[in-house]
C-alpha positions, -999 to 999 in steps of 0.1 A, spaced: -337 -229 -240 -355 -202 -220 -339 -170 -209 -347 -156 -175 -356 -120 -173 -354 -98 -142 -386 -84 -130 -387 -46 -128 -382 -35 -92 -415 -26 -76 -400 2 -55 -373 26 -67 -343 33 -45 -342 69 -34 -319 89 -55 -300 119 -42 -311 153 -57 -295 187 -61 -260 174 -65 -234 196 -81 -223 187 -116 -190 174 -103 -205 151 -77 -232 139 -101 -207 129 -127 -186 110 -102 -217 93 -88 -229 83 -122 -194 70 -131 -192 49 -100 -225 32 -107 -214 22 -142 -197 -7 -123 -180 -31 -145 -184 -8 -175 -159 16 -160 -124 17 -175 -111 25 -140 -114 6 -107 -96 3 -74 -89 -34 -76 -59 -47 -56 -25 -49 -72 1 -72 -58 39 -67 -59 67 -92 -52 105 -94 -48 104 -122 -73 117 -148 -49 98 -182 -50 91 -181 -12 77 -146 -12 41 -138 -2 20 -107 1 -11 -114 21 -5 -112 59 -34 -131 75 -25 -120 110 -40 -86 102 -73 -102 94 -78 -125 123 -102 -98 136 -125 -106 106 -138 -142 109 -153 -140 75 -118 -143 60 -109 -176 78 -123 -198 50 -102 -179 24 -69 -174 43 -49 -198 21 -67 -188 -10 -58 -151 -4 -21 -160 1 -19 -181 -30 -39 -159 -53 -20 -127 -45 13 -145 -51 1 -157 -84 -8 -122 -97 20 -103 -80 43 -82 -103 80 -83 -97 98 -51 -86 135 -47 -94 154 -46 -61 181 -24 -49 215 -42 -52 219 -40 -14 183 -50 -6 190 -83 11 217 -67 33 192 -44 51 172 -50 82 136 -62 76 120 -28 85 143 -11 59 135 -37 33 98 -32 38 100 6 39 120 7 7 98 -18 -11 66 0 -2 80 33 -12 92 19 -45 58 5 -53 39 37 -44 63 61 -62 74 41 -92 50 13 -98 14 21 -88 -5 39 -116 -13 75 -107 -47 84 -120 -70 114 -114 -106 112 -124 -122 143 -138 -136 163 -109 -118 141 -83 -104 161 -53 -82 132 -42 -48 130 -59 -53 94 -71 -74 67 -56 -55 35 -66 -45 26 -31 -54 -10 -27 -20 -28 -27 -6 -61 -13 32 -58 -12 59 -83 -5 67 -94 30 103 -89 20 115 -119 41 145 -141 33 139 -178 27 149 -186 63 126 -159 78 97 -171 57 102 -207 69 103 -196 105 73 -173 100 53 -201 84 61 -225 112 47 -200 137 16 -194 117 8 -228 101 22 -252 126 0 -274 149 3 -248 176 5 -219 152 -14 -187 152 -40 -198 126 -50 -229 146 -51 -210 178 -73 -182 163 -97 -206 147 -100 -226 179 -106 -193 198 -133 -183 173 -150 -217 174 -155 -214 211 -177 -184 205 -154 -155 211 -162 -138 177 -129 -122 167 -94 -118 181 -90 -81 188 -97 -45 178 -99 -36 141 -64 -32 127 -58 2 111 -88 20 127 -65 44 145 -62 82 145 -26 93 140 -14 128 151 -26 146 119 -25 179 138 12 178 142 17 171 105 -4 202 97 13 224 123 49 213 118 50 194 85 67 161 76 101 179 77 98 183 115 90 146 119 119 137 96 143 159 116 132 143 149 138 108 136 171 118 121 182 132 155 171 101 173 192 80 149 222 102 154 219 100 191 222 62 192 256 47 200 274 35 169 267 -1 177 230 5 179 230 26 148 239 -4 128 217 -27 148 180 -33 151 171 2 165 191 19 138 174 -2 111 140 7 125 147 44 125 162 44 90 130 26 78 109 53 95 129 80 79 116 69 45 79 75 54 80 113 56 98 115 23 72 93 5 46 121 4 72 145 -10 81 122 -39 44 117 -47 37 155 -43 64 161 -69 46 138 -93 14 158 -86 31 190 -95 38 178 -130 15 190 -158 -21 179 -154 -19 162 -188 8 138 -175 -15 125 -148 -51 131 -161 -70 99 -164 -91 93 -195 -125 79 -188 -123 63 -223 -98 38 -209 -64 54 -217 -41 68 -191 -6 80 -187 17 73 -158 38 100 -143 71 85 -133 83 99 -100 120 106 -103 144 117 -75 139 153 -85 102 151 -75 111 153 -38 133 184 -44 105 200 -64 83 196 -32 109 215 -12 129 185 1 167 181 0 182 151 -17 178 120 5 207 115 29 199 78 33 205 70 -4 191 35 -5 156 49 -2 160 64 -37 152 47 -69 178 26 -87 178 21 -124 150 24 -150 119 2 -153 116 -10 -117 82 -27 -121 72 -59 -138 
């Protein structure tokens, strides 16, 4: 049996020079590839229900390269998804509230928080696929609209096969109002949302509009919880390039350490120990 050997490249790829020691280390670490103990591979998270799914193909209709793998992506993420312990009232909330709570629970309590030596970003493990948080009935209706003979998948592929390329602008390539966040802070946005919720008639507060606003109220507090984790001792969060790491658990006090009051919408807080499978 013969073993194929790679021919030495004839031309060398230009290598950056005059890098700072910090950047040089990070660059060298990146190019270690599969030898690295750390990576930013996707993690998937589930409610634990048999009908749950994570991959939302509608977001990727603008990328025709994914069409061949749409069903594979849905099935594979479901197979590797880790269960998250749900709040006792989870299934009584509106869908936006379920999604907001679930994503916050994953980001604060489940996702590993790692900082590479010399990294200026407070963690780079951001690739997640989280539960759709649908009930069985909602999932069945959604699947009918997507996978049915006249569903969105069939319509999109037909559209593409007629030479139109993709089906819209790139999802997520938007510029939010970062300026306001810097000028006023998340507290101001939280206060605006809370005032909008309070201004709704009582019937609408418990209805769809109220559910949407309560879900939006969780977003400004997410950063505060994560910031509280970041204020813990560096040894609690420092990532070891030798493969070991510790996970800083974000508790309710984390948000208060970051200057936030206790959440007034209690179901956005953590319930019970060990939320992640």
